[in-house]
N, C-alpha and C positions, 0 to 999 in steps of 0.2 A: 363562498365555503371556508375559507379559511381565517381566521379572527388573527390577533396580534399574537395567539400562543402556537407558533409555528418555528420548527427547528430541522433543519438540515443534519443528517448524521453520516459519517462515512466510516461503515464499520470495516477497520481497515485490518490484516492481518498482522502489522506491525505497530497500528496505531487507530484508538479513536478519537474520531474529530466530530465537534460538535460545533454549529452555526447557527447565530440565531441574525433573524432578520435586522434587527435592529443594532445591536452589537459586532454584528461578524463570526469571527470564529472567536466563540468563548471557554472551549473545551481542546486542550492536544495533551494526550495522554497515550504513553503505551497499553498498546492490549494484551495485559498481563495481569494476573490475581494471584494471590496468597493465600491459601486458604488453611485452617485446622483441620486437619486429618480427623480429631475428634468426634467435633463439635458442627464442623463444615461451614463453621460462619467463617465469611470472608475477612481478611483482615488488614490488607493493604489490596489498593490495583493502580495499577499506571503506573510513572514513574519510580514512587516507593516499593510497589513491589518488583520492577524490574532489577532496583537497585539489593535485591534479595538471590536475584534468580544463582545458584549456586554456593547458598551460604548458610543455606537455613537448615536447622536442626530436623530430625525427624520430621517429626508433630506436624511440621511445615512443609505443603505444597507450595511449589509456585508453577503456575498453568500458562496456558496461553491459548485462550478456548476457542482463536482463529486460526485456523489452518489453509492453505489455498484458495484464500480469500473470500472462502465460506466459515460454517460454524460447526467444528469439530464439539463442542461441548457444550449442548441447550443451558444445559441448567447454571453454568458457572458463565456462559454470554448473560443469561437472565440476569444474573446478580451482580457483574461487571455492570452495565446500565442501569441498575436498578444505583449504585453507589455513582455513576456519573448522574444522575439525575440530580441525586443530594447535592453532590458538590457544586454541581452549576446554581442550586436554588441558594445554599449557602453562600458562596462567594461571588456572585456576579452582581447579586440583590435582584436578578429577574426570578419573578415566582413562576416555574412551569410547572403548571397542574396539569394531567390530562393534554399532554400537549399533541397537535397533530405532527405528522412527523412525516419528511420524506428522506427515505433510506438508500443507501448505493447496494447496487446485487450486478455483480460480475454478469458479463455480457453468456456467459458459457454456463450461466447456473442450471441447475435444473429446476424445473416446477415445484421438488421436495425442498430444494436448498433456497430457493426464495421463499415458499409457502413458511419454513424456518424462521428466516429473516423475518419476515413479517410479523409471525407469532411470539418471537425471543422481543420484538422493541412493543409489541403490543403487552407482554407480559409485565413489563419494567415500566410498567405505567402510561404508553401511550392511547390517545383516544383514538384516532385514524393514521393508517399506515399508508404509503404509498411507496411504490417503487420505484427506481429511476435505472438505468443503465449505466454504470461506471464510467465508460468511454464515454458516453453524452455529458454527464456530471463534469468529467474531467474539461472536454470540448469548451461547455458553457464557461466554468472557471478558468480557461485560459482566454479567455476573451474571442474567440470563433463564432462567427457568424451559423451558427449551429443549422439555426431555420432556413437558412436561403438554400439554393438550388446548386451549390457546389462544393467541392469535394473538401471537408476538414480531416485530415490523418492525424491519430490520436494515438501515440504510444507509451501507454504506464506502464512505470515498471514499478510497482511496489513491492511489498514483504515477501507476500506466498506468490503471486502471479506476474507476468507479465501481461499485458491485454494491449492487443491492435487492432483498430476500428477505424473503418472509413463513412464517416458521417455525413448526409446531408438529408432536408429537408424535415430536419430535427429529429431524424431516426436513424441507426445503422443500419448502412447499405451492407458490409460483409465486415467478419471481424473473426480475429482468432486469438486463443488464449493460450499462454503456455505456463504449466505450473513452474517458474523460473523467476525468482527475482532476490531480491537484497538477502532473505535465509539462504537462499540455496548457495548465494556467494560467501554467506559468512561460512558454510560448512563448506565449502571448497576450500578456502585459509584453515580453518580446522583439521580436515582430513590431512591438506599438504604439507602443514608443521607435525602433525603426529607420525606423517612416513618419514618424512626426509630428516626430524629430529629426533624423532619418537619423543615427542613433548606433546601433553595433552592441556589444551586451551579452553577456556568457555568462549558461549555464543559473548558476552559480553564482550573481551578480548578481542575475539574475530572481528566482528562489527567495528571494533577503534581503528583495528590493522584497516580494513578495507576503507573506510571513512580517512585514515591520515595518509596512506600510499598506496591505497589501490588506485589501478589505471585504466581503460578498456583499451584496445589493443593498437595503440598508437606511441610512436617515439616520444620521449620524455628522459628528463633528468634524474637519474638513480638519487632515490631517498633511501635513507634505512628506521627502522623503528627496533628498539629494545622490547623486547616482550618475556615475561616470565611466564611457568606452568609447572607441571609435575611430570618430571622423568620416568618415562612406562619403566626403563629398567630399575633404576637406584631407588624409583617412587619417593624421590627427593625434589624440593624445589630447584628448578635450572634456569639460567635467563641465556636466550639466546638473540641474534642480531638477523632481523629479513630484510630483505631488498626489495624493493617497488618492482623491481624486473620479474623475479620468483612467484609476489604475490599476483603478478600481470598473468605472469604463463597460469596460474592456477586455476585463474579464472576465465580462461580461453573457450572454453566446453561451452560455460555457461551463455558467456556472452555470444558467441557463434548462435548458439540454440535461439537466440536473440535476435538475432541479425536475420536467422532462416525466417523466423516467423514473420519478423518485418520482412521480409520480400516475400512469402506469401499471399501477406494478404495484398498486396500492392498488384501481383499477378491476379486476382481473384476482381480488381478495378472493374468495374463498367468501363469501356472505351470512351463514352461519352464524361466521362468524368478525370479523367488519367491528365488530361491537359491542364487540371484546376491544379494536380500535383506536382505538376513541373514548376508551374509559376509559385505554386504556395506551398509547396513542401509539406514536412511534418513538423510534430510539436511535442515534444517530450516532456511529460509530468511521472509523479511519483519520486521515492526518495531515490531510485536506481539512476532518475537521471542525474543525478548529481554526483555520479560516480566520477573523478577524473577524465577528462579526455573524449565524454561518452559521446558528448555533440558533436567532436573534429572526426570521432573515428567513424561514428555510423553516416555524415555526407560524405565523407571521401568513401563509404564503401557502393551507398545507393545515389549517389549520383543525381540527388535533389536537395534545395535547404533546407536544415534542421536547426530546429527553432526551439528553444526551452520557454515552458511556461514561464509566467510572472512568479509564481511562488507554486514550484512544481508539490513541494510538499502539501502543500492546502487546496489545490487546483479542484480536488475532487466533491469535497468540503463546501467549497466556495460555490460551485455547481447547481449541484444538491439545493442550497441556500436560495441563489438564485429564481433556479427554476422552480421557487415556491410560487412564484407571481406568475408562472404558464401553468398548473400542475394539470389541469385535464387533460391540457393537449401531450406532455409532458409522459403520460401515466399511460394513456390508453392502449399504450401496446402490451406495455408490465400488467394490465390488469387483463390482457384477453388469456 
């Protein structure tokens, strides 16, 4: 069914990744597009467009066409994927014409949202499109034995959503999705800095703060970071020093909601699979898994081993790419 012209795509809220069976991960770019408002042409995408956030004149708009793990702007997502296909063909030396694509969809995506994902990939030049559930792809990418009759628990903390799924026999037994992820954490930091210091900072600054001094709810040695933004009172630039303790506190609510989602999923687990979870624990994937102290905090809270996937940021797309070899079996559920 599949020739050599096959790719796996992870259409993430924060990043789009593309996997080729021959070359591995051939593209990893932020899910951001810059558009000329007059001509509606795409001026930049990925890293180039992300660098433009908050810095463009009125005639240029920078958008993130994916929200909460699903497509928010159909046309922009199509344009972005067309640009991605062009870039792959130009850069990697792989000629991808009318590829067969396996693309990830969130477990909680509605049939309308799934159809939108299929259509957007077809419109960008794909020949055939197959969907795979994101947690299943993440589990395959994290080297878990998903097709065996044992419980594999995956916690995928992405940009727009956190998905918790128990997988056995190649399918999802039970899952929960919450629209909280890296973006919500960035927003928590922006709101905290605004309320506490009357200081306006942008998304990129908030993300940098999270990556440098953000911690899950664990004890740690205090770290500080100097942050510049606009004073909401005077309108002038201002610099403040932020502590890792206050950033940790600002993330508390979002982290506790993620924990509650994990607990709820484990409580829904069939009794026959519960013993496997005690032995095997859970696996963290997605960018949010890299928050400092996340692994330690979760293992303290849920009393089962918590493992970090070998490459949390790429687990989903690697799993999608690997599943190309047993595509018929993996997409049978998604096609129903």
